[in-house]
Steps between C-alpha positions, in 0.01 A plus 500: 500500500697825495871480430572773761406543863523740790565345839426690817658436837547702817792473728685691771664804349850379594447188280366671192827577324643157573199320353474736195867487418507120520206455267640746240865371525376142457305615190180364646339847497560776248416784752399532858345818638539558873238713660591589859272607774197281430285464806332158526214401733421123526404219734780255588449213738162645598640838595464827322846626404659786302833539327697744298633319203639532146289395207695322229358511146679228303473496121587170340415242235238250599719194460723624786220506755586182677873596521407846632263354756776258619749786528252720685428216745874459555588874533188621680508531880125451548358162599221554243610742234250667267576382152228595251538494122279670246524469121594800287226490237609798301798731492728719296665249258852636522485480883365146492771405250765648731338304793519181298857563391625577855395154629725203486380202300 
């Protein structure tokens, strides 16, 4: 299992900074990138829908996943938020060391 993960979530643009700031201030995430203007197309409740959202790219240590998921579920306005984690298999060691050091224990 990888020690580091990237978690993806999308949210309304007006919620992105609130969510990102909370995760970093609480030292659950080392960094959150906010990418505005993402267009999403999806089915929800058997109807085709579209939305303009922000994509949050959350860099964290793997042992914080459960706490991050819990915070996202609390802070997120969607009934069913996207919360998807992928392991970081390789990376620049000084960056990964910084990522590890930025997390609370």
